[in-house]
C-alpha positions as CSV (number, residue, x, y, z in Angstrom):
1,M,28.7,-72.9,-5.2
2,S,25.0,-72.5,-4.8
3,T,25.1,-69.0,-3.6
4,T,23.5,-66.4,-5.9
5,D,24.2,-62.7,-6.1
6,A,21.9,-59.9,-7.1
7,T,22.8,-60.3,-10.8
8,G,21.8,-63.9,-10.8
9,S,25.3,-65.3,-11.1
10,F,26.5,-68.3,-9.3
11,E,29.9,-68.4,-7.5
12,P,32.1,-71.2,-6.2
13,D,32.6,-71.7,-2.5
14,A,35.4,-73.5,-0.8
15,T,34.2,-76.9,-2.0
16,D,35.7,-78.2,-5.2
17,V,35.3,-81.4,-7.3
18,S,36.1,-84.3,-5.2
19,D,38.8,-86.8,-6.0
20,E,36.7,-89.4,-4.4
21,G,36.2,-92.6,-6.4
22,K,38.2,-94.7,-8.9
23,A,39.1,-93.5,-12.3
24,A,37.1,-94.9,-15.3
25,S,38.6,-98.3,-16.2
26,T,39.6,-99.5,-19.6
27,L,36.7,-102.0,-19.5
28,E,34.3,-99.1,-19.0
29,L,35.9,-97.2,-21.9
30,F,35.5,-100.4,-24.0
31,F,31.9,-100.7,-22.9
32,D,31.2,-97.1,-24.0
33,L,32.5,-97.9,-27.5
34,V,29.3,-99.9,-28.1
35,F,27.4,-96.7,-27.6
36,V,29.3,-95.0,-30.4
37,F,27.8,-97.5,-32.7
38,A,24.3,-97.2,-31.1
39,F,24.4,-93.4,-31.4
40,T,25.4,-93.6,-35.0
41,Q,22.6,-96.0,-35.7
42,V,20.1,-93.6,-34.2
43,T,21.3,-90.8,-36.5
44,G,21.0,-93.2,-39.4
45,F,17.5,-94.0,-38.3
46,L,16.5,-90.4,-38.4
47,V,18.1,-89.9,-41.8
48,E,16.0,-92.8,-43.2
49,Q,12.8,-91.7,-41.4
50,P,12.6,-87.9,-42.1
51,T,9.0,-87.6,-40.8
52,W,7.5,-86.4,-37.5
53,S,6.7,-90.0,-36.5
54,G,10.3,-91.0,-37.4
55,L,11.6,-88.2,-35.2
56,A,9.4,-89.3,-32.3
57,Q,10.5,-92.9,-32.8
58,G,14.2,-91.9,-33.0
59,A,13.8,-89.9,-29.8
60,A,12.3,-93.0,-28.1
61,I,15.1,-95.3,-29.3
62,L,17.7,-92.7,-28.1
63,A,15.9,-92.5,-24.7
64,A,16.1,-96.3,-24.3
65,V,19.8,-96.4,-25.4
66,W,20.6,-93.6,-23.1
67,W,19.0,-95.2,-20.0
68,A,20.9,-98.4,-20.7
69,W,24.1,-96.4,-20.5
70,V,22.9,-94.5,-17.4
71,V,22.2,-97.6,-15.3
72,Y,25.6,-99.1,-16.1
73,S,27.3,-95.8,-15.2
74,W,26.0,-96.2,-11.7
75,L,26.8,-99.9,-11.6
76,T,30.4,-99.8,-12.7
77,A,31.4,-97.6,-9.8
78,T,30.5,-100.5,-7.6
79,A,31.5,-103.5,-9.7
80,S,35.1,-104.6,-9.9
81,A,34.8,-106.2,-13.4
82,E,38.5,-105.6,-14.3
83,E,39.6,-107.7,-11.3
84,A,36.8,-110.3,-11.0
85,V,36.5,-112.6,-14.1
86,S,32.9,-113.5,-13.4
87,E,31.8,-109.9,-13.2
88,R,33.9,-109.1,-16.3
89,L,32.1,-111.9,-18.3
90,V,28.7,-110.6,-17.3
91,L,29.6,-107.0,-18.4
92,L,31.1,-108.4,-21.7
93,G,27.9,-110.3,-22.2
94,A,25.9,-107.1,-21.8
95,M,28.2,-105.5,-24.4
96,G,27.4,-108.3,-26.8
97,A,23.7,-107.9,-26.3
98,M,24.0,-104.1,-26.7
99,V,25.7,-104.6,-30.1
100,V,22.6,-106.6,-31.2
101,V,20.5,-103.7,-29.9
102,A,22.4,-101.2,-32.0
103,L,22.3,-103.5,-35.1
104,S,18.5,-103.7,-34.7
105,V,17.9,-99.9,-34.3
106,P,17.2,-99.2,-38.0
107,A,14.0,-101.3,-37.9
108,A,13.3,-101.2,-34.2
109,F,9.7,-100.2,-34.9
110,G,9.4,-102.8,-37.6
111,D,11.0,-106.0,-38.7
112,T,13.7,-106.1,-36.0
113,G,11.5,-104.9,-33.2
114,L,11.5,-108.3,-31.5
115,M,15.3,-108.6,-31.8
116,F,15.7,-105.1,-30.3
117,G,13.3,-105.8,-27.4
118,V,14.9,-109.2,-26.5
119,A,18.5,-107.9,-26.7
120,Y,17.6,-104.8,-24.7
121,F,15.9,-106.9,-22.1
122,V,19.1,-109.0,-21.8
123,V,21.2,-105.9,-21.4
124,R,19.0,-104.7,-18.6
125,S,18.8,-108.1,-16.9
126,F,22.6,-108.4,-16.8
127,H,22.7,-105.0,-15.2
128,V,20.3,-106.0,-12.4
129,L,22.1,-109.4,-12.0
130,L,25.6,-107.8,-11.7
131,Y,24.4,-105.0,-9.4
132,T,22.7,-107.6,-7.1
133,L,25.9,-109.7,-7.0
134,T,28.4,-106.9,-6.4
135,A,26.7,-104.2,-4.4
136,P,26.8,-103.8,-0.6
137,P,23.7,-104.9,1.2
138,E,21.9,-101.5,1.3
139,T,22.4,-101.1,-2.4
140,R,21.2,-104.6,-3.1
141,T,18.0,-103.6,-1.3
142,A,17.7,-100.5,-3.5
143,V,18.3,-102.5,-6.7
144,R,15.5,-105.0,-5.7
145,R,13.2,-102.0,-5.0
146,V,13.6,-100.6,-8.5
147,A,14.1,-103.9,-10.4
148,P,10.4,-104.2,-11.3
149,G,10.7,-101.0,-13.3
150,F,14.2,-101.8,-14.7
151,L,12.9,-105.1,-16.0
152,G,9.2,-104.4,-16.5
153,G,9.8,-101.5,-18.9
154,P,12.2,-103.5,-21.1
155,A,9.8,-106.5,-21.0
156,L,7.2,-104.3,-22.6
157,L,9.6,-103.6,-25.5
158,V,9.7,-107.3,-26.1
159,I,5.9,-107.3,-26.5
160,A,6.1,-104.2,-28.7
161,G,8.3,-106.3,-31.0
162,I,5.5,-108.8,-31.5
163,V,2.5,-106.6,-31.9
164,T,1.7,-104.2,-34.8
165,G,-0.1,-100.9,-35.3
166,P,-0.6,-98.0,-32.8
167,L,-0.2,-100.4,-29.9
168,V,3.6,-100.4,-30.6
169,G,3.9,-96.7,-29.8
170,V,1.7,-97.1,-26.7
171,L,3.9,-99.9,-25.4
172,W,7.1,-98.0,-26.1
173,A,5.8,-94.9,-24.3
174,T,4.7,-97.0,-21.3
175,A,8.0,-98.9,-21.2
176,L,10.0,-95.7,-21.1
177,L,7.6,-94.1,-18.5
178,I,8.0,-97.1,-16.2
179,D,11.7,-97.4,-16.7
180,Y,12.5,-93.8,-16.0
181,G,9.8,-93.3,-13.5
182,I,10.6,-96.1,-11.1
183,V,13.6,-94.2,-9.6
184,F,11.3,-91.3,-8.9
185,V,8.4,-93.3,-7.5
186,R,10.4,-95.7,-5.4
187,G,13.4,-93.4,-4.8
188,V,17.1,-93.8,-4.9
189,E,17.9,-94.4,-1.3
190,G,20.7,-96.9,-1.0
191,F,22.5,-96.0,-4.2
192,Y,25.8,-94.1,-4.0
193,C,27.6,-91.7,-6.3
194,E,31.3,-91.3,-6.3
195,V,31.9,-87.8,-7.6
196,G,35.1,-88.1,-9.5
197,H,34.2,-91.3,-11.2
198,F,30.6,-90.3,-11.9
199,I,31.6,-87.0,-13.5
200,E,34.4,-88.6,-15.6
201,R,31.9,-91.2,-17.0
202,H,29.6,-88.4,-18.2
203,Q,32.5,-86.4,-19.7
204,L,33.4,-89.5,-21.6
205,I,29.9,-90.2,-22.9
206,M,29.7,-86.5,-24.0
207,I,33.0,-87.0,-26.0
208,I,31.4,-90.1,-27.6
209,A,28.3,-88.2,-28.6
210,L,30.4,-85.4,-30.0
211,G,32.6,-87.9,-31.8
212,E,29.4,-89.4,-33.5
213,S,28.7,-85.9,-34.9
214,I,32.1,-85.9,-36.5
215,V,31.3,-89.3,-38.0
216,A,28.2,-87.6,-39.4
217,I,30.4,-85.2,-41.3
218,G,32.1,-88.0,-43.1
219,V,28.8,-89.8,-43.9
220,G,27.3,-86.6,-45.2
221,V,30.1,-85.4,-47.4
222,G,31.7,-88.6,-48.8
223,T,35.1,-88.7,-50.5
224,E,33.9,-87.7,-54.0
225,Q,31.9,-84.7,-52.9
226,L,34.8,-83.5,-50.8
227,L,36.9,-83.2,-53.9
228,S,34.1,-81.4,-55.8
229,G,35.0,-77.8,-54.8
230,P,36.1,-75.4,-52.1
231,L,32.5,-74.8,-50.9
232,V,32.3,-78.4,-49.7
233,L,35.6,-78.2,-47.8
234,L,34.4,-74.9,-46.2
235,A,31.1,-76.6,-45.2
236,V,33.1,-79.4,-43.6
237,L,35.2,-77.0,-41.6
238,L,32.0,-75.1,-40.5
239,G,30.4,-78.3,-39.3
240,F,33.5,-79.2,-37.4
241,T,33.6,-75.7,-35.9
242,L,30.0,-76.1,-34.7
243,I,31.0,-79.4,-33.0
244,V,34.0,-77.7,-31.4
245,T,31.8,-74.9,-29.9
246,L,29.5,-77.6,-28.5
247,W,32.5,-79.1,-26.8
248,W,33.6,-75.7,-25.6
249,L,30.3,-74.7,-24.2
250,Y,30.1,-77.9,-22.1
251,F,33.7,-78.5,-21.0
252,D,35.0,-74.9,-20.6
253,Y,33.3,-74.3,-17.3
254,I,29.7,-75.7,-17.1
255,I,30.9,-79.2,-16.2
256,L,33.3,-77.7,-13.6
257,A,30.5,-75.7,-12.0
258,A,28.3,-78.8,-11.9
259,G,31.1,-81.0,-10.5
260,Q,31.7,-78.5,-7.7
261,R,28.0,-78.5,-6.9
262,L,27.9,-82.3,-6.8
263,A,31.0,-82.4,-4.5
264,E,29.4,-79.8,-2.2
265,V,26.5,-82.1,-1.1
266,S,26.7,-85.6,0.4
267,G,24.7,-88.7,1.2
268,H,21.2,-89.0,-0.2
269,D,21.2,-85.3,-1.4
270,R,24.2,-86.2,-3.7
271,T,22.4,-89.2,-5.0
272,L,19.3,-87.2,-5.9
273,L,21.4,-84.5,-7.5
274,A,23.3,-87.1,-9.6
275,R,20.1,-88.7,-10.7
276,D,18.4,-85.5,-11.7
277,S,21.3,-83.4,-13.1
278,Y,23.2,-86.2,-14.8
279,S,21.1,-89.3,-15.4
280,V,18.0,-87.3,-16.5
281,L,19.0,-83.8,-17.6
282,H,21.9,-85.0,-19.7
283,L,19.4,-86.8,-22.0
284,P,18.3,-83.6,-23.8
285,I,22.0,-82.5,-24.0
286,V,23.2,-85.8,-25.5
287,G,20.0,-86.1,-27.6
288,S,20.5,-82.6,-29.1
289,I,23.9,-83.6,-30.3
290,I,22.4,-86.6,-32.2
291,F,19.8,-84.2,-33.7
292,I,22.5,-81.8,-34.7
293,S,24.4,-84.7,-36.3
294,L,21.3,-85.3,-38.5
295,G,21.2,-81.7,-39.5
296,I,25.0,-81.5,-40.3
297,E,24.8,-84.7,-42.4
298,Q,21.8,-83.5,-44.4
299,T,23.4,-80.0,-44.8
300,L,26.6,-81.5,-46.2
301,A,24.7,-83.8,-48.5
302,H,22.6,-80.9,-49.9
303,L,24.6,-77.7,-49.6
304,H,22.7,-75.6,-52.2
305,D,19.2,-76.7,-51.2
306,P,17.0,-75.8,-48.2
307,L,16.7,-78.3,-45.5
308,G,13.7,-80.5,-45.1
309,I,11.6,-79.7,-42.0
310,I,12.9,-82.6,-40.0
311,A,16.5,-81.8,-40.8
312,A,15.9,-78.1,-40.0
313,V,14.4,-79.1,-36.6
314,G,17.4,-81.4,-36.1
315,L,20.0,-78.8,-36.9
316,C,18.5,-75.6,-35.5
317,G,16.2,-77.1,-32.9
318,G,19.0,-79.4,-31.8
319,C,21.2,-76.3,-31.2
320,A,18.4,-74.7,-29.2
321,L,17.8,-77.9,-27.2
322,Y,21.5,-78.2,-26.4
323,L,21.5,-74.7,-24.8
324,L,18.2,-75.3,-23.1
325,G,19.6,-78.5,-21.6
326,H,22.5,-76.5,-20.2
327,N,20.2,-73.9,-18.7
328,A,17.9,-76.5,-17.3
329,W,20.9,-78.2,-15.7
330,R,22.1,-74.9,-14.3
331,Y,18.7,-73.9,-13.0
332,H,18.3,-77.2,-11.2
333,D,21.7,-77.0,-9.6
334,H,22.0,-73.3,-8.9
335,G,18.6,-71.6,-9.4
336,T,20.0,-69.3,-12.2
337,V,20.1,-69.3,-16.0
338,S,22.4,-67.9,-18.6
339,V,20.7,-65.0,-20.4
340,A,23.2,-65.2,-23.3
341,R,22.4,-68.8,-23.9
342,L,18.7,-68.1,-23.8
343,V,19.1,-65.4,-26.4
344,V,21.0,-67.8,-28.7
345,T,18.4,-70.4,-28.1
346,A,15.7,-68.1,-29.3
347,I,17.6,-67.2,-32.4
348,A,18.2,-70.8,-33.2
349,L,14.5,-71.6,-32.9
350,V,13.7,-68.7,-35.2
351,L,16.0,-70.1,-37.8
352,I,13.9,-73.3,-38.1
353,P,11.3,-71.8,-40.6
354,V,14.1,-69.9,-42.3
355,A,16.1,-73.1,-42.9
356,V,13.4,-74.6,-45.1
357,Q,13.6,-71.5,-47.4
358,I,17.3,-70.8,-47.9
359,P,20.3,-72.9,-48.8
360,S,21.4,-75.1,-45.9
361,F,25.0,-73.9,-46.2
362,T,23.8,-70.4,-45.2
363,V,21.9,-71.8,-42.2
364,L,24.9,-73.7,-41.0
365,T,27.1,-70.6,-41.4
366,A,24.6,-68.6,-39.3
367,L,24.6,-71.2,-36.5
368,V,28.4,-71.4,-36.4
369,V,28.6,-67.6,-36.1
370,L,26.1,-67.6,-33.3
371,F,27.8,-70.3,-31.3
372,V,31.3,-69.0,-31.9
373,V,30.2,-65.5,-30.7
374,L,28.5,-67.1,-27.7
375,A,31.6,-69.1,-26.7
376,G,33.8,-66.1,-27.3
377,Y,31.5,-63.8,-25.3
378,E,31.4,-66.2,-22.3
379,T,35.2,-66.8,-22.4
380,K,36.0,-63.1,-22.4
381,F,33.2,-61.5,-20.4
382,S,31.5,-64.1,-18.2
383,D,32.2,-63.5,-14.5
384,D,30.7,-66.9,-13.7
385,R,33.1,-68.7,-16.0
386,N,36.2,-66.8,-14.8
387,A,35.3,-67.3,-11.1
388,I,34.7,-71.0,-11.6
389,R,37.7,-71.8,-13.7
390,G,39.9,-69.6,-11.4
391,R,38.6,-71.5,-8.3
392,H,39.0,-74.9,-10.0
393,F,42.5,-74.5,-11.3
394,T,43.8,-72.8,-8.2
395,H,42.5,-75.8,-6.2
396,D,44.3,-78.2,-8.6
397,K,47.6,-76.4,-8.1
């Protein structure tokens, strides 16, 4: 599916998404529920910290939470936690520590910084421990190779919870750089990606992120405001429609194209592709949904007022980042981009300064129209979409 024609489109070849690998287990689904809470807490953090520094801190917390999920998404394809009681207990212990991480998010750069750092270090230590115990020999070697980064980065967050002042931000930035960077500096040889399982895990975490944005609707509007008039109900439906289009633009064919591409390669090339396209490039996609959640919540809370600059960046900039993430993913996998999505990205960015001048309801309406038109255009006219879906569902039959 990496072939590109003169118009810059990408077309599927004879390779389709592999059925290789086990399905996501109920324990993995249970584990993911912790991240519903964590994502909600990050949105709440951004609501309470409507400043540029708050936005940067919220992004850093999200990056840490995301990487914790990423490393376990690779692990659980190897571990047999549903069958082995000892492995199950370690994973449940990590879940408990992750609950503490989520609880400490609101003051992760303040009073609960040490609690966040210690709990996060426990989550990551359990990951390394379980991977070492359950993985085949070549993967155990790979885990030991990256363990200094996987544990060293979180250890710096423990120290960040003790110190004060600008050093806190420096330690957070260094911790994330080490944690993310270790898999690029020391490589991912020895790790394995089972296509079917790996793609399903990322589909599920996307559903979780989108579900958190639905929670934002409820938080933003409240029961009393919902009964205050038809405009509020209309705004709720508009917010929900925007979330639906986010789902549509990801699941309608983009994930199918990416899955076919991942199944097309094998061995170390597959591992590299999985690391880059899913573990790394999904961060801006998932992060953008959290930012959009912030914008929706603030819009529903103040329908007749302009958005503050941070909420405007969250809503409009989040929509732009969502589409940019898709295009970055597509370009990495196929060497092409969607011009339609670039156009809508540009319009969403232009709306940021507008959103601080006009009622937030109007801005939300404009974004919904943009995204519905984009989804409708691709569904009706995109040759890429029709070719990929036709190939995928013909193969399924």
